[in-house]
C-alpha positions in Angstrom: 9.8 -24.1 3.3 6.5 -23.4 1.7 4.1 -20.6 2.7 2.0 -23.1 4.6 5.0 -24.3 6.6 6.0 -20.7 7.4 2.4 -20.0 8.5 2.3 -23.1 10.6 5.6 -22.2 12.3 4.4 -18.6 13.0 1.1 -20.0 14.4 3.1 -22.3 16.7 5.3 -19.4 17.8 2.2 -17.4 18.7 0.6 -20.3 20.5 3.7 -20.8 22.5 3.8 -17.1 23.5 0.1 -17.3 24.5 0.8 -20.5 26.6 3.8 -18.8 28.2 1.8 -15.8 29.2 -1.0 -18.0 30.5 1.6 -19.8 32.7 3.1 -16.6 34.0 -0.3 -15.0 34.8 -1.7 -18.2 36.5 1.4 -19.3 38.3 1.5 -22.5 36.2 5.2 -23.2 35.7 4.6 -26.2 33.5 2.5 -24.2 31.0 5.1 -21.5 31.0 7.9 -23.8 30.2 5.9 -25.7 27.6 4.9 -22.4 26.0 8.5 -21.3 25.9 9.6 -24.6 24.3 6.9 -24.2 21.6 7.9 -20.6 20.9 11.6 -21.4 20.7 11.1 -24.4 18.5 9.1 -22.3 16.0 11.6 -19.4 16.2 14.4 -21.8 15.3 12.4 -23.2 12.3 11.7 -19.7 11.0 15.3 -18.5 11.5 16.7 -21.6 9.7 14.4 -20.8 6.8 15.6 -17.2 6.7 19.2 -18.2 6.8 18.6 -20.8 4.0 16.8 -18.1 1.9 19.7 -15.7 2.5 22.3 -18.3 1.5 20.4 -18.9 -1.8 20.2 -15.2 -2.4 16.4 -14.9 -2.0 16.5 -12.5 0.8 18.8 -11.1 3.5 19.4 -12.5 6.9 17.7 -10.5 9.5 19.8 -9.1 12.4 19.1 -10.6 15.8 19.6 -9.5 19.3 21.4 -11.5 22.0 18.2 -13.5 22.7 18.0 -14.6 19.0 14.9 -12.4 18.3 14.8 -10.5 15.0 15.6 -6.8 15.2 13.8 -4.3 13.0 
């Protein structure tokens, strides 16, 4: 995954978080669910890349909590 792909995935994660918060604050369940889906999809992409890099010896896998979010 190139730097551009990583940046795009991170931007998608942040957009999803913003959409999720918008949905929560405005009582828009559809926006909240769509935002959560965008966020989770981006988090999966980033986590797959981290695992791939760790398997290749280019980094270490980051520990995650029970929700799959990185810790530390």
